[in-house]
N, C-alpha and C positions, 0 to 999 in steps of 0.2 A: 262228366266220365261216363263211358259207354260199359256196357255189360257184354264181354267178349267171350265167347267159348272157343277153344283151341282143340279140335279133334284130331286123333292120331290112331291109325289101326295098331301101332305099337308091337308089330311082330318082328320087324327086323332087328329092334334092339334086343329083344329076347333071344333071338336064333343065331346073330352074328355077332362075332367079338369085335370085328372091326366097326360095325355101326357103333355098337355100344361103347367103344373108345372114342369114337367122335361126339356122340351124344350120350352121355352116361345118363343123363335123367330124360332121355326121349327126346324126339323131336318135338313134341308139344311141349316138353320143357325148356327148351331152348327158346320156342318162339313165345312161349307166354312171359319167360324172364324179362324180354325187352320190351312186352306191351304192357306188363304190369304197372309200370311207373306211370303210364297216364290212364290206365282203365282198370276197372274191376274184372280180372280175368279168372276164368276157371277152365280145368281141362277134362276131356273125357277120352276114352280109348274103347275099342271094338269090344274087348273082354269084360267092361263093365256093363250091369245089368242095364237093359235096353240101349246098350252102346253108350251109356252115359247121356244119353238124349231122351229123357221123360218129356212128357208134354209140358212139365213145371218148368225144366230146364230150358227147353226150346222157348216157351211163351216169356222167358226172361232173359233171353238172348236176343241183343242188338246185331251182333255180327257173329257168323259162325267160320271159322278157318277149318279147312279139311285137306289132311294128309293121308294118303292111302296108296297101296300098290300091291301087294300080293295076296290081298285077302278081300277085295271088292265084292266078290259073290258071297262072302260071309255077312255082309250087312243085310239086315233084315229089310224086306220090302216095306214092311208097316213104319218102319222108321224113316225110309226113304220118302214114303208118302208124307209122313208128318213133316218132314224138312222141306219138301216141295211146299206143302199148304203154308207154311210159315215164310218161305221165300216170296210167293204169292202175296203176302199179306204185308210184306214190307221188310222182313229180316234180311239183312246183307248176308252175302256169301262170297267167301275168298278160297277158290280152288287152287291148290298148291301143287305143282310138278307133276307126278305120275297119277293124281287124282282127276286127270283128264279122262282116265277111264273108270272114274267111279259111277256108281248106279244114278247118284243124284246130280252129276254134271250131264250124264248122257240124256239123263230125262228132261233135264231142263233145257238142252241144245236140240234134242230130237233128232240126233245124227250120230254116227258111229264112233266119232272122236278119236279114230286112230291116226297113226302117224308114223315116221321112219325113227329110230333110234339106235345108238352105237354108244358102249362104253369104252372110251380110248385115251383118258385123261387128257383131253384137249382144251385149248383156251375157247372161253365164249365171250364175245361182246355182244352186250345188250345196248342198243343204240336206241335212243330216246327219240321217237319219230313224232310224238306229240307234246312239245315243251310246255304248252299251255295248260296242259291238263292237270289237275290237282295231285293226282297220283305220282306225277314226276316232280312235284316241288321239292325244292333243294338238292336236285340232281344236276351233275354236269352233263353234257352231250351224249356220254355213254358210261356203262357201267363194265368192268373187265374182270373175269373170273379165270383165274389161272387154270383150275381144272374144273370139268363139269361133264355130266352125261350129255350126248348131243341128242337133240329132237331136231327132226328134219321135215320139211314139207313134201307131200301136201297134209296138212293137217285139216281131218274130216270134222269141220266145224261151221256152223253158220258164220256169214260175214259177220265179223265183230261190230256193234254199235261204235265203238272207238278204239282204235289200235294206238297202243301207248309205247310198247317196246318191239322192236323187230331184233332178234338175234343172229349173229354170223358166228360160225363155229370154224375152227381150224382146218378142219377137213373138206370146208367148202359149202356147206349148207346153210340156210337161213330158216327162221322159224318165227311165225307169230307168239311171241311171248308174254306179251301183256295185252289182253282183250278184255273189253267191258261189255256187259248185257244188261238189259232190262228185262224182267219177267214179272209180271203183274205189277206188284208196288215195289219190289225188290228189286236191287242192283248186285249184279255179280261180277268178279274180277277172276280172271285166270291169269296166274301167274307162273311162269315155266321153271326157273331154277329151283333147284332143291334135292338133289340125288343124295340118297341117305349115307353113302360114304365119303362125302365132301362136306366141309365145315362151312358151306353155303350161308347158312342161316345165322353163323356169327358174324358176317359180313355188314359193315355199317351201312352200306349203300342200299344192299338187299332188306336190312331191317328197316330203312327209311322208306322203302317202297311200300312194304307191308305195313308200316304204321299209318302211311298217307292212306292207302287203301282201306284200312278199318275207317276211318274217319269219312272218307268220300262214301262208301259202301252202307253206313249207318241210315236207319230208317228217317225219313222225314216226318217232322211234327205237324201233321195235319189228319184230319178224319178221314177214316177209310171210306173211300167212294160207296155210295149206296146205288143197288141195282134192283132190278125188276120193274113192275108195273109202277109207274109214277102219277101222282096226281099233279095237274097242272098248276104252274106258278101264277099265271094269269087266267082271268075268266075268258073263256072260249066262246065267241058268239057264234051262235048257230047258224049255219049256211041253208 
């Protein structure tokens, strides 16, 4: 059983009745609800002290899920640095939907992470382009969402280590919707669906992807690499 922390800025749910009607317990509540069957799950939000991400919380987190949208700039740089260090040390990070613009994702990617977008209640079809990947386990060849926000290329990110999902939208755009990265000892998964006014996180196939991603991104059970000046393992014969 993994220790999972689900972080959500939790602003739309407070300000928008439509969002509140879809996610009455917050997006973090909806996600934690289906993860808690298999993991020890805690939630944290922007307005919690230290955004709910104290050193103690992060040090006890195997995988952190992150959802943000309208308040990226309100996230403390100190907390971002704290998360960044934990990822490099091995903590898994799952970045959801509009969190592509979060401080932590941009810091880890080293790029602007911008894209095209449109809200038009259009169909999204997520094609599984790496069917052998553990994150795609248990899925068919595609996931269809009746209504979602469109994200379109070009997506200003580094080339993914692995591309698991490629989306097509009714309006014609495509998008790299499931991207994996490794930074230091940590594994990162960006997953595109999840606009706040649609019930995407209640979709069982979307839940399956996130459940798989949590397991995939969990830290490996090995000692942390040792850096710096090293003594020789064998005797060195003077030349």
